[in-house]
C-alpha positions in Angstrom: 4.4 11.0 20.4 3.0 12.5 17.2 4.4 11.0 14.1 5.1 12.1 10.5 3.3 11.0 7.4 5.0 9.2 4.5 3.8 8.0 1.1 5.1 5.5 -1.4 3.8 5.6 -5.0 4.7 3.1 -7.6 5.3 4.7 -11.1 3.4 1.9 -12.8 0.0 2.9 -11.5 -0.7 5.0 -14.7 1.1 2.8 -17.2 3.4 5.7 -18.2 6.2 7.7 -16.7 6.0 11.2 -15.2 8.8 13.3 -13.8 7.3 13.4 -10.3 4.5 11.8 -8.2 2.6 13.0 -5.2 -0.7 12.7 -3.3 -3.3 15.4 -3.4 -3.2 15.6 0.4 0.5 16.2 0.9 2.6 13.9 3.2 5.7 15.0 5.0 7.7 13.1 2.4 7.0 10.9 -0.6 9.0 8.0 -2.1 8.6 7.1 -5.7 9.4 3.5 -6.6 9.4 1.3 -9.7 10.5 -2.2 -11.0 14.1 -1.3 -10.3 13.6 -0.4 -6.6 14.4 -3.1 -4.1 11.9 -3.2 -1.1 14.7 -3.5 1.5 16.3 -0.4 0.1 13.0 1.4 0.2 12.4 0.5 3.9 16.0 1.5 4.7 15.7 4.8 3.0 12.4 5.5 4.9 14.1 4.6 8.2 17.1 6.9 7.4 14.8 9.8 6.5 12.9 9.4 9.8 15.9 9.9 12.0 14.5 9.9 15.6 10.9 10.5 14.5 8.1 8.0 14.2 5.5 7.4 11.5 1.9 8.1 12.1 0.8 6.8 8.6 2.7 5.2 5.8 0.4 5.3 2.7 1.3 2.9 -0.2 -0.3 3.3 -3.6 0.1 0.6 -6.3 -1.7 -1.8 -8.5 -3.3 -5.0 -7.4 -2.4 -7.7 -9.9 -4.1 -11.1 -10.4 -3.1 -13.8 -12.8 -2.3 -17.5 -13.0 0.7 -19.1 -11.4 2.9 -20.5 -14.1 3.6 -23.7 -12.1 0.2 -24.5 -10.6 -2.2 -22.6 -12.8 -4.0 -21.3 -9.7 -5.1 -17.6 -9.5 -2.6 -15.6 -7.5 -2.7 -12.0 -6.2 0.2 -9.6 -5.6 0.5 -5.9 -4.9 2.7 -4.0 -7.4 5.2 -2.1 -5.3 8.9 -2.3 -5.9 10.9 -4.9 -7.7 9.7 -7.8 -5.5 6.0 -6.7 -5.3 4.3 -7.0 -1.9 3.6 -10.6 -1.0 3.6 -12.6 2.2 7.2 -13.5 1.3 8.5 -10.0 0.8 6.6 -8.6 3.8 9.4 -9.3 6.3 11.2 -6.3 4.8 8.8 -4.1 6.8 10.6 -5.4 9.9 13.2 -2.7 9.2 10.6 -0.2 10.4 9.5 -2.1 13.4 9.4 0.2 16.4 9.2 3.2 14.2 5.4 3.6 14.2 3.6 5.9 16.6 1.0 3.2 17.4 0.5 -0.5 17.3 -3.3 -0.5 17.2 -4.1 2.7 15.1 -3.3 1.8 11.5 0.3 2.9 10.8 0.2 1.5 7.2 -2.5 1.8 4.6 -2.4 -0.1 1.3 -4.4 1.5 -1.5 -4.9 -0.5 -4.7 -6.0 1.6 -7.7 -7.3 -1.6 -9.4 -6.3 -5.1 -10.4 -4.7 -5.4 -13.8 -4.8 -8.5 -16.0 -8.1 -9.6 -14.6 -11.9 -9.2 -14.8 -13.7 -7.2 -12.1 -15.4 -10.4 -11.0 -12.1 -11.7 -9.8 -12.2 -9.3 -6.9 -14.9 -11.5 -5.4 -12.7 -14.6 -5.6 -12.3 -15.8 -2.0 -9.0 -17.4 -2.8 -7.6 -14.1 -4.0 -9.0 -12.2 -1.0 -7.4 -14.8 1.3 -4.0 -14.1 -0.4 -4.5 -10.4 0.2 -5.3 -11.2 3.9 -2.1 -13.1 4.2 -0.1 -10.2 2.7 -1.6 -7.6 5.0 -1.3 -9.8 8.1 2.4 -10.5 7.3 3.1 -6.8 6.9 1.4 -6.0 10.2 3.4 -8.7 12.0 6.7 -7.6 10.5 6.1 -3.8 11.0 4.6 -4.0 14.4 1.7 -1.7 13.5 -1.8 -2.1 12.3 -2.5 -2.2 8.6 -5.6 -0.8 6.9 -6.7 -2.3 3.6 -9.9 -3.4 1.7 -10.9 -6.4 -0.4 -12.7 -3.9 -2.6 -10.9 -2.0 -5.3 -10.4 1.7 -4.4 -11.5 4.2 -7.0 -9.0 7.1 -7.3 -8.6 10.2 -9.2 -5.5 11.7 -10.7 -4.4 14.9 -12.5 -1.3 16.2 -14.3 0.5 19.3 -13.3 3.0 21.0 -15.6 6.6 21.1 -14.4 7.8 22.7 -17.6 11.3 24.0 -17.8 13.5 25.2 -20.6 15.3 21.9 -20.4 12.1 19.9 -20.4 9.0 21.7 -21.6 7.0 18.5 -21.4 7.8 17.6 -17.8 4.7 16.6 -15.8 3.8 15.7 -12.2 1.1 13.1 -11.5 -1.0 14.0 -8.5 -3.0 11.1 -7.1 -6.2 11.5 -5.1 -7.1 8.2 -3.4 -10.3 9.8 -2.0 -12.2 8.3 0.9 -12.1 4.5 1.7 -14.8 2.6 -0.2 -16.5 -0.7 0.5 -15.3 -2.9 3.3 -12.5 -1.4 5.3 -10.4 -3.9 7.3 -7.7 -3.6 9.9 -4.9 -6.2 10.5 -3.3 -6.1 14.0 0.3 -7.3 14.6 0.4 -10.7 16.3 -3.4 -11.3 15.7 -5.3 -13.3 13.0 -7.2 -10.7 10.9 -9.0 -9.1 9.4 -10.9 -6.9 11.8 -13.6 -4.3 11.2 -14.2 -1.2 13.3 -17.5 -1.3 15.1 -19.8 1.7 15.8 -18.3 1.9 19.3 -14.8 2.2 17.9 -13.6 -1.3 18.9 -12.3 -4.0 16.6 -14.4 -7.0 15.7 -13.0 -10.1 13.9 -14.2 -10.6 10.4 -14.9 -14.3 10.0 -16.6 -14.4 6.5 -15.8 -12.7 3.3 
């Protein structure tokens, strides 16, 4: 059964507010979220929009954020989507969409981070932070029942503004985001497994044991 494509874009990716957001390659529908959007409501809204259809790919675009835990002082990593952010603790909300993906093994969710804020680039190489990202992706795969595609490397993206000027708002602008091709390491997380996996030349999955 063929599925439909969906995107979720967090308004905070550019640090300023636009009237509308979209991806350069259009999806069947796009949801725009921010710090006021609850993740459970987002997943429920996607499920309602789907009706009887299934999702082929759910593309999520937000910031990766690293910083220090106020209690322990340890470096922590979260993904800036919705009020709760994406963490291994908010990941169970994806269970609302379980059974609504076209495939369990072909990635039904892709997480695109346009760059970590509040950190130095070298922090991307921090194995502890990558390990936290792995836990987030695996928790999402387990909850959603579909494979998740992500990368430990920051994805470089492009963006452009389009005028949406009207008499009521002559300064209205739309932000069009172009994630471009996947860069660096590309990993897949399979539901019920212990990831990450990489795709081999023969098209099979091979467990990644070191990063």
